[in-house]
C-alpha positions in Angstrom: -42.6 20.7 -4.8 -39.3 19.2 -3.6 -38.7 15.9 -2.0 -35.3 14.3 -2.1 -34.8 13.3 1.6 -35.2 9.6 2.1 -38.5 8.5 3.7 -36.8 6.7 6.6 -34.3 8.1 9.0 -31.3 5.7 9.0 -28.1 7.2 10.4 -26.1 4.2 9.1 -26.6 5.4 5.6 -25.0 8.8 6.0 -22.8 9.0 9.2 -19.7 7.4 7.6 -20.2 9.2 4.4 -20.5 12.6 6.0 -17.4 12.1 8.2 -15.4 11.2 5.1 -16.8 14.3 3.4 -15.7 16.6 6.3 -12.3 15.0 6.3 -11.8 15.1 2.5 -12.6 18.8 2.5 -10.2 19.6 5.4 -13.0 21.2 7.4 -11.3 20.3 10.7 -7.9 21.6 9.7 -6.7 24.8 11.2 -4.0 27.3 10.3 -2.5 30.4 11.8 -4.7 33.2 10.6 -4.1 36.7 12.0 -7.4 37.9 10.6 -9.3 35.5 12.9 -9.3 35.0 16.6 -8.1 31.6 17.7 -10.0 29.2 20.0 -8.1 26.3 21.3 -8.9 23.0 23.0 -6.5 20.2 23.7 -8.0 16.8 23.8 -7.1 15.0 27.0 -4.9 12.2 25.6 -6.4 8.7 26.2 -4.3 5.6 26.6 -2.8 4.8 23.2 -4.0 1.2 23.4 -7.3 2.1 25.1 -10.9 1.8 23.9 -13.7 4.3 23.9 -15.9 4.2 27.0 -18.9 6.4 28.0 -16.7 8.8 29.9 -14.6 9.4 26.8 -17.7 9.8 24.8 -19.2 12.4 27.1 -15.9 14.3 27.4 -15.3 14.4 23.7 -18.9 15.2 22.8 -18.7 18.3 25.0 -15.4 19.4 23.4 -16.9 18.8 19.9 -19.9 20.9 20.8 -17.7 23.8 21.8 -15.3 23.5 18.8 -18.1 23.2 16.2 -19.9 26.2 17.8 -16.8 28.4 17.8 -15.9 27.3 14.3 -19.4 28.5 13.1 -18.9 31.7 15.1 -15.9 32.5 12.9 -13.0 31.6 15.2 -9.9 29.7 14.0 -11.0 26.8 16.1 -8.2 24.3 16.9 -9.1 21.0 18.6 -5.8 19.1 18.9 -6.1 15.3 19.4 -3.5 12.8 20.6 -2.8 9.8 22.8 -0.7 9.0 25.8 2.0 6.3 25.9 0.6 5.2 29.4 3.9 3.7 30.8 2.6 1.3 33.4 -0.4 -0.1 31.5 1.3 -0.5 28.2 4.4 -2.1 29.7 2.2 -4.5 31.8 0.4 -5.6 28.6 3.7 -6.2 26.7 5.2 -8.1 29.7 2.0 -10.2 29.8 2.3 -10.9 26.1 5.9 -11.9 26.4 5.0 -14.2 29.4 2.5 -16.0 27.2 5.3 -16.6 24.7 7.7 -17.9 27.4 9.8 -14.8 27.4 10.7 -12.0 29.9 11.7 -8.4 29.3 15.0 -9.0 31.1 15.8 -11.7 28.6 15.1 -9.4 25.7 17.0 -6.5 27.1 16.0 -2.9 27.0 16.2 -2.4 23.3 14.5 -5.6 22.4 11.7 -4.9 24.9 11.2 -1.4 23.5 10.9 -2.9 20.0 8.2 -5.1 21.3 6.4 -2.2 23.0 6.5 -0.1 19.8 5.2 -3.1 17.8 2.4 -3.5 20.4 1.6 0.2 20.1 1.5 0.2 16.3 -0.8 -2.9 16.4 -3.3 -1.8 19.1 -2.8 1.9 19.1 -5.2 4.2 17.3 -8.2 2.1 17.9 -9.7 4.7 20.1 -9.2 7.4 17.5 -11.2 5.4 15.0 -13.9 5.0 17.6 -13.9 8.8 18.2 -14.4 9.4 14.5 -17.5 7.3 14.7 -18.7 9.6 17.5 -18.2 12.5 15.0 -15.4 14.5 16.7 -14.2 17.3 14.5 -10.6 17.6 15.8 -7.7 18.5 13.5 -6.3 15.0 12.9 -3.5 16.4 10.8 -2.0 17.7 14.1 -2.4 14.4 16.1 0.3 14.0 18.8 1.6 11.1 20.8 3.5 11.7 24.0 6.5 9.8 22.8 6.7 11.8 19.5 10.2 13.3 18.9 9.0 16.9 19.5 7.2 16.0 22.7 10.1 14.0 23.9 12.4 17.0 23.4 10.0 19.1 25.4 10.1 16.6 28.3 13.9 16.5 28.2 14.1 20.3 28.1 11.7 20.6 31.1 13.7 18.1 33.2 17.0 19.9 32.5 15.5 23.4 33.2 13.9 22.3 36.5 17.0 20.5 37.6 19.3 23.4 36.8 16.9 25.6 38.8 17.1 23.3 41.8 13.5 22.2 41.4 14.3 18.6 40.6 16.4 16.5 43.0 17.3 12.9 43.9 16.6 11.7 47.4 15.2 9.0 49.7 11.6 9.6 50.4 8.4 7.6 50.9 6.6 6.7 47.6 3.8 4.5 46.4 5.4 1.2 45.5 3.7 -1.6 43.5 5.4 -4.9 44.4 4.0 -6.5 41.3 4.9 -3.9 38.7 8.1 -3.2 40.7 7.9 0.5 40.2 7.0 3.7 42.0 3.5 4.9 41.0 1.7 8.2 41.3 -1.2 9.0 43.5 -3.3 9.0 40.3 -2.5 5.4 39.8 -3.6 4.3 43.2 -7.2 3.2 43.7 -8.4 3.3 47.3 -11.0 0.8 48.5 -12.8 1.0 51.8 -12.3 -2.3 53.5 -13.2 -3.8 56.8 -9.8 -4.4 58.4 -8.4 -4.7 61.9 -6.5 -2.6 64.4 -4.1 -4.4 66.6 -3.3 -3.1 70.1 0.3 -4.0 71.1 2.2 -3.5 74.4 5.7 -2.1 74.1 7.7 -2.7 77.4 9.3 0.4 79.0 13.0 0.3 79.5 14.4 0.7 83.0 11.0 0.6 84.6 7.9 -1.5 85.1 5.0 -1.3 82.7 4.1 -0.8 79.1 3.0 1.7 76.6 0.3 0.4 74.3 0.1 1.4 70.7 -2.5 0.8 68.0 -1.6 -0.2 64.4 -3.3 -1.4 61.2 -0.1 -2.9 59.8 1.6 -4.9 62.5 4.3 -6.3 60.1 5.8 -2.8 59.8 6.7 -2.8 63.5 9.9 -4.5 62.5 11.0 -1.1 61.2 9.8 1.0 64.1 12.2 3.7 65.2 10.1 5.5 67.8 6.8 5.8 69.6 5.1 9.2 69.4 2.5 10.9 71.6 0.8 14.3 71.3 2.5 17.1 73.3 -0.9 18.0 74.8 -1.6 14.4 76.0 -1.2 14.5 79.8 -1.4 10.6 79.9 2.1 10.3 78.5 3.9 13.4 79.7 5.9 11.4 82.2 7.2 9.0 79.4 8.4 11.5 76.9 12.2 11.3 76.6 12.3 7.7 77.9 12.7 4.5 75.8 10.6 1.5 75.0 11.6 -2.0 73.9 10.4 -3.1 70.5 8.6 -6.5 71.0 10.0 -9.6 69.2 13.0 -7.5 68.1 14.3 -6.2 71.5 15.5 -2.9 69.9 15.4 0.2 72.0 13.3 3.1 70.6 12.7 6.5 72.0 9.3 7.9 73.1 8.9 11.3 71.4 6.1 13.9 71.2 4.8 15.3 67.9 1.6 17.2 67.0 0.9 14.8 64.2 -0.4 12.3 66.7 -4.2 12.2 67.1 -5.0 11.7 70.8 -8.4 10.2 70.0 -7.1 7.5 67.7 -6.4 4.1 69.3 -4.5 4.7 72.5 -3.1 8.1 71.6 0.3 6.5 71.2 1.5 5.5 67.7 4.5 3.6 66.4 6.7 5.6 64.0 8.1 3.6 61.0 9.8 6.3 58.8 10.7 3.9 55.9 7.2 2.5 55.5 4.6 5.3 56.1 4.5 8.8 54.5 3.4 10.5 57.7 5.9 8.6 59.8 8.6 9.7 57.3 7.7 13.4 58.0 7.9 12.7 61.8 11.2 10.9 61.4 12.6 13.9 59.4 11.6 16.3 62.1 13.2 14.2 64.9 16.2 12.9 63.0 15.2 9.3 63.5 16.9 8.0 60.3 15.7 5.1 58.2 15.2 1.3 58.7 13.9 -0.5 55.6 12.4 -4.0 56.4 11.0 -4.9 52.9 12.4 -5.4 49.4 10.9 -4.4 46.1 8.7 -7.5 46.1 7.3 -6.7 49.6 9.2 -9.5 51.1 10.9 -9.0 54.5 14.6 -8.4 54.2 17.6 -9.1 56.5 16.5 -6.3 58.8 13.5 -8.3 59.7 15.4 -10.9 61.7 13.7 -14.3 61.9 11.0 -13.1 59.6 13.4 -12.6 56.7 12.1 -14.1 53.4 8.4 -13.9 54.4 5.8 -12.2 52.2 4.4 -9.1 54.0 1.1 -10.9 54.8 2.7 -14.1 55.9 5.0 -12.0 58.1 1.9 -10.2 59.6 0.3 -13.5 60.4 3.5 -14.9 62.1 4.2 -11.6 64.0 0.6 -11.5 65.4 0.9 -15.1 66.5 4.2 -14.4 68.2 2.9 -11.3 69.9 0.0 -13.2 71.2 2.2 -16.1 72.4 4.6 -13.7 74.2 1.8 -11.7 75.8 2.3 -8.4 73.9 -1.0 -8.5 72.0 -3.7 -6.8 74.0 -6.7 -7.0 71.6 -7.8 -6.9 68.0 -10.7 -4.7 66.9 -12.5 -4.4 63.5 -11.6 -1.2 61.8 -12.7 0.4 58.5 -9.6 1.2 56.5 -8.9 2.6 53.0 -6.4 0.4 51.2 -4.6 1.6 48.1 -4.3 -0.7 45.1 -2.3 -0.4 41.9 -4.7 0.8 39.3 -3.2 -1.6 36.7 -2.6 -4.9 38.5 -4.8 -4.4 41.6 -1.9 -5.3 43.9 -2.0 -3.6 47.3 0.4 -0.7 47.2 3.2 -0.5 49.8 4.5 2.9 51.1 8.2 2.5 50.9 11.3 4.6 51.3 13.1 4.7 48.0 15.8 6.6 46.2 13.9 8.4 43.5 13.8 11.6 41.5 11.4 14.3 42.8 10.1 17.7 41.8 10.2 20.3 44.6 6.6 21.4 44.8 6.4 24.3 47.2 7.9 26.9 44.8 5.7 25.7 42.0 2.5 25.5 44.0 2.3 29.2 45.0 2.0 30.7 41.5 -0.6 28.0 40.7 -2.6 29.1 43.7 -2.2 32.8 42.9 -3.6 32.6 39.4 -6.7 30.9 40.8 -7.2 33.5 43.5 -6.6 36.3 41.0 -9.4 35.0 38.8 -7.1 34.0 35.9 -8.2 30.4 36.1 -11.9 29.4 36.3 -13.5 26.1 37.3 -16.9 25.0 36.0 -18.5 24.3 38.4 -16.7 26.8 40.7 -16.9 24.5 43.8 -14.0 22.4 42.4 -11.7 25.4 43.0 -11.8 24.4 46.7 -10.3 21.0 45.8 -7.6 22.7 43.7 -6.8 25.1 46.5 -6.7 22.4 49.2 -4.4 20.1 47.2 -1.9 22.9 46.5 -1.9 24.1 50.1 -1.1 20.6 51.3 1.3 19.6 48.6 4.1 17.1 48.8 7.1 16.7 46.5 6.3 14.8 43.4 8.0 11.5 42.7 8.7 11.5 38.9 10.9 8.5 38.4 9.5 5.1 37.4 11.3 1.7 37.3 10.0 1.0 33.8 11.5 0.9 30.3 8.5 2.2 28.3 8.5 5.9 28.5 10.8 9.0 28.5 14.1 7.9 29.9 15.7 10.2 32.5 18.4 12.5 30.9 20.6 11.6 33.9 24.0 10.0 33.8 26.2 8.6 36.5 29.9 8.1 36.9 30.8 4.5 37.9 34.0 5.7 39.6 32.8 8.6 41.8 29.0 8.5 41.5 28.8 12.0 40.1 25.4 12.9 38.7 25.3 14.6 35.3 22.0 15.9 33.7 22.5 16.2 30.0 20.7 15.9 26.6 23.5 13.7 25.3 25.6 11.1 27.0 28.8 12.8 28.4 32.0 11.3 27.0 33.5 11.5 30.5 32.7 12.4 34.1 32.6 16.1 34.8 34.2 15.5 38.2 36.9 12.8 37.9 37.3 12.4 34.1 36.4 8.7 34.0 34.8 7.5 30.8 32.8 4.9 32.7 29.5 6.8 32.4 26.0 5.2 32.3 22.4 6.5 31.9 19.8 6.1 34.7 17.6 3.2 33.7 14.4 4.8 35.0 11.7 6.6 33.0 9.6 9.5 33.9 6.1 9.4 35.3 3.6 9.6 32.5 2.1 12.7 34.2 5.4 14.5 33.7 4.9 14.5 29.9 1.2 15.0 30.0 1.7 18.0 32.2 3.3 19.7 29.2 0.4 18.7 26.8 -1.2 22.2 26.2 2.1 23.7 24.9 4.5 20.8 23.9 1.9 19.8 21.3 2.3 23.3 19.7 6.1 23.1 19.3 7.3 24.4 22.7 10.2 24.9 23.6 10.5 26.4 20.2 8.7 29.7 19.6 6.7 28.3 16.7 4.0 30.3 15.0 1.5 27.7 16.2 2.6 28.2 19.8 2.4 32.0 19.6 -1.0 31.9 18.0 -2.9 29.1 19.6 -1.5 29.3 23.2 -2.7 29.8 25.9 -5.7 27.5 25.1 -9.2 28.4 26.0 -10.8 25.6 27.9 -9.9 22.2 29.2 -12.7 19.5 29.4 -11.9 16.7 31.8 -13.2 14.6 34.6 -13.4 16.0 38.1 -11.5 13.0 39.4 -8.1 14.1 38.0 -8.0 17.8 39.1 -5.0 17.3 41.3 -3.4 14.6 39.2 -3.3 16.3 35.8 -5.0 19.8 35.9 -2.8 21.1 38.6 0.4 19.7 37.0 -0.5 21.4 33.7 -1.0 24.7 35.5 2.2 24.9 37.5 4.2 23.4 34.6 2.9 26.0 32.2 3.4 28.9 34.6 7.0 27.8 35.3 7.9 27.1 31.7 5.9 29.6 29.6 4.7 32.2 32.2 1.1 31.7 31.1 -1.9 29.9 32.5 -2.4 27.0 30.1 -6.2 27.5 29.8 -8.7 30.1 31.0 -11.5 27.6 31.9 -11.6 24.1 33.3 -14.9 22.3 32.5 -15.3 19.3 34.8 -17.5 16.4 33.9 -18.9 13.9 36.3 -19.0 10.1 36.1 -21.5 8.2 34.1 -23.3 5.6 36.2 -25.7 2.8 35.2 -29.5 3.2 35.5 -29.3 2.1 39.2 -26.6 4.7 40.0 -23.8 2.2 40.3 -20.3 2.9 38.9 -19.8 0.9 35.7 -17.2 -1.9 36.1 -16.2 -5.2 34.6 -17.0 -7.0 37.9 -20.6 -5.8 37.9 -20.9 -6.4 34.1 -22.9 -3.2 33.8 -20.6 -1.4 31.3 -22.0 0.0 28.1 -20.0 0.1 24.9 -20.6 3.4 23.1 -19.8 1.9 19.7 -22.6 -0.7 20.2 -25.0 2.2 21.0 -23.9 4.1 17.9 -24.4 1.0 15.7 -27.9 0.6 17.0 -29.1 4.2 17.4 -26.6 6.4 15.6 -23.9 8.8 17.0 -26.3 11.7 17.2 -28.6 9.9 19.6 -25.8 8.9 21.9 -24.3 12.4 21.9 -27.6 14.1 22.6 -28.3 11.7 25.4 -25.0 12.3 27.1 -25.4 16.1 27.2 -29.1 16.5 27.9 -29.9 16.6 31.6 -26.2 16.7 32.3 -24.7 19.4 34.5 -21.0 20.1 35.0 -19.3 18.2 37.8 -22.3 16.0 38.6 -22.6 12.3 38.0 -25.4 11.1 35.7 -27.3 7.9 35.2 -27.4 6.4 31.8 -30.7 4.9 30.5 -31.1 3.2 27.2 -34.6 4.6 27.1 -33.2 8.1 26.9 -31.1 7.1 23.9 -34.3 5.8 22.3 -35.9 9.2 23.1 -33.0 11.0 21.5 -33.3 8.9 18.4 -37.1 9.7 18.3 -36.2 13.4 18.5 -33.9 12.9 15.4 -36.7 11.1 13.7 -39.1 13.9 14.5 -36.8 16.5 12.9 -36.2 14.2 9.9 -40.0 13.8 9.2 -40.6 17.6 9.8 -37.9 18.4 7.2 -39.5 16.0 4.7 -42.8 17.7 5.2 -41.2 21.1 4.7 -39.5 20.0 1.5 -42.6 18.2 0.1 -44.5 21.5 0.5 -41.8 23.8 -0.8 -42.1 25.2 -4.3 -38.9 25.7 -6.3 -39.9 29.2 -7.5 -39.7 30.4 -3.9 -36.0 29.5 -3.4 -34.6 32.9 -4.2 -37.4 35.0 -2.8 -36.7 37.3 0.2 -39.0 37.2 3.2 -41.5 40.1 3.0 -42.0 41.2 6.6 -45.2 43.0 5.6 -46.7 39.7 4.6 -46.1 37.9 7.9 -49.1 36.5 9.7 -49.4 36.3 13.5 -48.0 32.7 13.7 -45.1 33.7 11.4 -44.2 36.6 13.7 -44.5 34.3 16.7 -42.2 31.6 15.4 -39.6 34.0 14.1 -39.6 35.9 17.4 -39.3 32.7 19.4 -36.5 31.5 17.1 -34.7 34.8 17.7 -35.0 34.4 21.5 -33.8 30.8 21.4 -30.8 31.9 19.3 -29.8 34.5 21.9 -30.4 32.2 24.9 -28.6 29.2 23.5 -25.6 31.3 22.6 -25.6 32.7 26.1 -25.9 29.3 27.6 -23.0 28.0 25.6 -20.8 30.9 26.6 -21.5 29.9 30.2 -20.8 26.2 29.4 -24.4 25.4 30.2 -24.4 22.6 27.6 -27.3 20.6 29.0 -29.5 23.7 29.3 -28.8 24.8 25.8 -29.6 21.3 24.4 -32.9 21.3 26.2 -33.9 24.7 24.8 -33.1 23.6 21.3 -35.0 20.3 21.8 -38.1 22.1 23.2 -38.1 24.7 20.4 -37.8 22.1 17.6 -40.2 19.5 19.0 -42.9 21.7 20.7 -42.9 25.0 18.9 -41.7 24.3 15.4 -43.0 20.8 14.8 -46.1 20.5 17.0 -47.3 24.0 16.7 -46.0 26.0 13.8 -46.1 23.3 11.2 -49.6 22.3 12.3 -50.8 25.9 12.2 -49.6 26.7 8.7 -50.8 23.5 7.0 -54.1 25.1 5.9 -52.0 27.9 4.3 -49.8 25.4 2.5 -52.8 23.7 1.0 -54.8 26.8 0.4 -55.3 29.1 -2.6 -53.7 32.3 -1.2 -50.4 32.3 -3.1 -48.8 35.1 -1.0 -49.7 33.5 2.3 -48.5 30.1 1.1 -45.1 31.5 -0.1 -44.6 33.4 3.2 -45.3 30.2 5.2 -42.8 28.3 3.0 -40.1 30.8 3.4 -40.6 31.0 7.2 -40.6 27.2 7.5 -37.3 27.0 5.7 -35.7 29.9 7.4 -36.5 28.6 10.9 -35.4 25.1 9.9 -32.1 26.5 8.7 -31.5 28.2 12.0 -32.5 25.3 14.2 -30.2 23.0 12.1 -27.3 25.5 12.9 -28.2 25.6 16.6 -28.5 21.8 16.8 -25.4 21.0 14.6 -22.8 21.1 17.4 -24.9 18.6 19.4 -26.1 16.3 16.5 -23.7 17.0 13.6 -24.6 14.1 11.3 -28.4 14.5 10.9 -28.1 18.2 10.7 -25.5 18.1 8.0 -27.4 15.4 6.1 -30.6 17.5 6.2 -28.7 20.7 5.3 -27.3 19.0 2.2 -30.8 18.4 1.0 -32.1 22.0 1.6 -32.6 24.1 -1.5 -30.1 26.8 -2.3 -27.3 25.7 0.0 -23.8 26.4 -1.4 -21.6 25.2 1.5 -21.5 22.7 4.2 -23.3 23.3 7.5 -20.2 22.7 9.5 -18.6 25.9 8.1 -21.8 27.9 7.9 -22.2 30.9 10.2 -23.8 30.7 13.7 -27.1 32.5 13.8 -27.3 35.9 15.4 -30.1 37.7 17.3 -31.9 40.0 14.9 -34.0 42.9 16.1 -36.2 42.8 13.0 -37.6 39.5 14.2 -38.6 40.8 17.6 -42.4 40.5 17.9 -43.3 40.4 21.6 -47.0 41.3 21.0 -47.4 38.5 18.5 -45.7 36.1 20.9 -48.1 37.0 23.7 -51.1 36.7 21.5 -50.1 33.3 20.1 -49.1 32.0 23.6 -52.6 32.9 24.8 -54.2 31.2 21.9 -52.0 28.0 22.2 -52.8 27.8 26.0 -56.5 28.0 25.2 -56.1 25.2 22.6 -54.2 23.0 25.0 -56.8 23.6 27.7 -59.6 22.7 25.3 -57.8 19.6 24.0 -57.1 18.4 27.6 -60.7 18.9 28.6 -62.0 17.0 25.6 -59.4 14.2 26.1 -60.4 13.8 29.8 -64.0 13.3 28.6 -62.9 10.9 25.9 -64.3 13.1 23.1 -62.8 12.1 19.8 -60.8 14.9 18.0 -62.9 14.3 14.9 -66.1 15.4 16.7 -66.6 19.1 16.2 -68.1 20.9 19.2 -69.6 24.3 19.8 -67.1 26.3 21.8 -68.1 29.3 23.9 -65.6 31.8 25.3 -66.8 34.0 28.2 -64.8 37.2 28.8 -65.4 40.8 29.7 -61.8 41.8 28.7 -61.6 43.7 25.4 -58.0 42.7 24.7 -58.8 39.0 25.3 -61.8 39.3 23.0 -59.6 40.7 20.3 -57.2 37.8 20.6 -60.0 35.3 20.5 -61.6 36.8 17.5 -58.2 36.7 15.7 -57.7 33.1 16.9 -60.9 31.6 15.6 -59.3 29.8 12.7 -56.8 28.3 15.0 -59.5 26.9 17.3 -61.4 25.4 14.3 -58.2 23.7 13.0 -56.5 22.7 16.2 -59.1 22.5 18.9 -61.9 20.7 17.0 -64.2 23.8 17.4 -67.3 23.9 15.4 -69.4 27.0 16.0 -67.5 29.6 18.1 -69.2 32.2 20.4 -67.6 34.9 22.4 -69.9 36.3 25.1 -69.6 38.4 28.2 -72.0 36.6 30.6 -72.3 32.9 31.2 -75.7 33.2 33.0 -77.7 31.6 30.2 -75.4 28.7 29.5 -77.2 26.1 31.6 -75.7 22.8 32.7 -74.1 19.9 30.8 -70.9 21.7 29.9 -67.3 21.0 30.4 -65.3 24.0 31.3 -61.7 25.4 31.0 -60.4 28.3 33.0 -58.0 30.7 31.2 -56.5 34.0 32.2 -59.4 36.5 32.2 -61.6 34.0 30.3 -63.6 30.8 30.7 -64.4 28.3 28.0 -67.5 26.1 27.9 -68.2 23.1 25.6 -71.8 21.7 25.7 -71.6 17.9 26.1 -75.0 17.2 24.5 -74.4 15.0 21.4 -70.7 14.6 22.0 -70.7 11.6 24.2 -73.0 8.9 25.7 -72.6 9.9 29.4 -74.0 6.6 30.7 -71.5 4.5 28.6 -68.6 6.7 29.6 -69.5 6.3 33.3 -69.7 2.6 32.8 -66.3 2.6 31.1 -64.7 4.7 33.9 -66.2 2.4 36.6 -64.4 -0.6 35.1 -61.2 1.5 34.9 -61.7 2.4 38.6 -62.2 -1.3 39.5 -59.0 -2.2 37.7 -57.0 0.5 39.4 -58.3 -0.5 42.8 -56.9 -4.0 42.2 -53.5 -2.6 41.2 -53.3 -0.3 44.2 -54.3 -3.2 46.5 -51.5 -5.3 45.1 -48.7 -2.6 45.2 -49.8 -1.4 48.7 -49.7 -4.9 50.0 -46.1 -5.4 48.7 -44.9 -2.1 50.2 -46.5 -2.8 53.5 -44.6 -6.1 53.7 -41.5 -5.4 55.7 -39.8 -8.5 54.4 -40.1 -7.2 50.8 -39.0 -3.6 51.6 -35.9 -4.7 53.5 -34.8 -7.7 51.4 -35.7 -6.8 47.8 -33.1 -4.8 45.8 -33.4 -1.0 46.3 -34.3 -0.4 42.7 -37.1 -3.0 42.8 -38.6 -1.3 45.8 -38.3 2.1 44.2 -40.1 0.8 41.1 -43.0 -0.4 43.2 -43.2 3.0 44.9 -43.3 4.7 41.5 -46.1 2.4 40.4 -48.1 3.3 43.5 -47.8 7.0 42.7 -48.8 6.4 39.1 -51.9 4.4 40.0 -52.9 6.9 42.7 -52.7 9.8 40.1 -54.7 7.8 37.6 -57.3 7.0 40.2 -57.6 10.7 41.2 -58.3 11.6 37.6 -60.9 8.8 37.1 -62.7 9.9 40.2 -62.7 13.6 39.1 -64.1 12.6 35.7 -66.8 10.4 37.2 -67.9 13.3 39.5 -68.0 15.7 36.5 -70.1 13.3 34.4 -72.6 12.5 37.1 -73.1 16.2 37.7 -73.9 16.6 34.0 -76.6 13.9 33.9 
């Protein structure tokens, strides 16, 4: 007998210890090994000063499942971790810190500010990595990268120079997202759009040289100061006679042309729109087509500049208020209507973003988009789920040039130099000693930094040493799968694809596994304002990392949002506890002299064949599910097999053999128990690594860690379909008998005569074989198998099976009158509950005013009580018929 597994399952006692054990033994470390096939995942780099949230936990759990599985399959499985310098958020935090100390970044100067930023990063960076370790991630920490590392910075510089020399990077005046608070251009990814009830203003623009007006509709009246035209659709007959004529810009009295352009939607507003090329991305395109030029009316703080006339110096919203008042006063304002509008806010500071013409650096996207589209259409890039390929395609087909310069100091500085004398632009790794054009030594570097996405677009290969042809790069690249959220397909995924194709000629990953959002139990997005966020570390502290991991992947399907319930975390912990206790039972009933014995297939009994055959099937199915990235489905199959088949059935079935005198039968049961346990631990390990490793370390005869053991294979010698079918029939019969007895409130301790009625010889054979199971597991006393039920009489409960009926005489098992009395009281109680809940739900005030989740809870209660009532009535009917 062996027993060295602690009585109580307590993950706190071994999770830290095991992670240290894995790290100390370099189990996560990878090397170039030409004898093995590589499998590579690059961890999406979180913000260097960030904290773990449930989205990170889900994303990294999925990656860890894949990497642990592939490691066990024998691959050289590299999971490379790292963090992103996060230009805007980190700079904002450092600026805020300086402000609290009475300083500004301008006072410190660039070098002084960068020292502060590095100090901030050293102090607060890496916290998320420590949190990831608590989650159990098995990435190769020896290869950890940071986007401002020297090697990655060299890759960024090389990329900029290559694209510039190829004509794919240029400097120009275009519309960008501008944050007036951060005072920088920001990417689309850093703009959060909020649906807001706004207004639409209808304004008359007088016609020049004739009577009348043309009325336009706008959601941003303050931008009219920069209007350079009015546009109508070429198909709009209402305005044909005005095309080519001019209108007078109200309040400003500037003449502007009336033009036609297909961009205009005839159904929106009046069908005539103001064109402000310097303050709207669509208007910019129209202005380019018609050569309207530019007219900027705001500065970088979103304050009206000298082009705004009498409104100069006003904040954009104060200017709007004054302009609307003046329009109304002078008779130009027709009406104001409510209008739903999507307003972009800076992700970091929540300031409303201003579309603004600005001289910035851009990547020319059209030549880069086509190859990225082609690889998807050719099947070289797969999305899981596939429907997200449409988003990928749509974005690439409607692409705009990418603004890559940021007015920040924290980040990769542009390798661009200017001549003070002649404005010559020089792109170079080192500062030129003199101007290439005029020879002046007055040369200075562009103060801007690159968009954070520019460096993270290189992540799959810059982390492996590119642009050098390193051994790591040649062996581990291209990578195999990217796991990320569906919300950044076009912000990050697409940029990695076109960057990799342009710079390496390869698709950076074969598959893109897209996760959904994690919402609270009511389906709401988690946010600070709602106070409904959940800290993964707190969950781990209370329930263990395995419980959190298993909760995140069970019931989760790629690309779909999921609701997070603490009750499900408790259920996952209960599952771990079930496995723990089952293992203790196995070890307590395992004799040391059996450790080195081989399994004798000739000694297998029917239940042994069944569990080995089922294990074999589960191994094949789970492996296939993982290959298809069906993570949630594979987790469910492992759960069902461990809980239902191994614990609730097989262990219960073999208990009499373990306590019996038949040595051979006992040893066979012990060997099968341990062999199946070993395999389920292997299958479960990627999902719940801590408990499986801890149990594995306590199993007899183990000479290496579970993390580096081999993944189980399907084995033909364990294929016993006939035994499976026989045992499934017997178990269904046992379940049916148990349910019938439970419905009649018959205690399991009361043995009952059990009569099987069948005329099928095959079923009779199965039942004869299964008699010992019915005695041990279905509380059967005397067992009869007959062909005709004619002489059974009344007073039986019955169970219908396939080609068989089961009858249990009630006489002596229960006091029918007392049971009827008890059920009548239960019926009365349920009637009261149903009256209460139906009354609530028929109250229109409650249904319309109560929170949706409260109403839904009452509806669920109604269903539950109705189902309970139905069963009580059925049992009462059955009992009365047996009196």
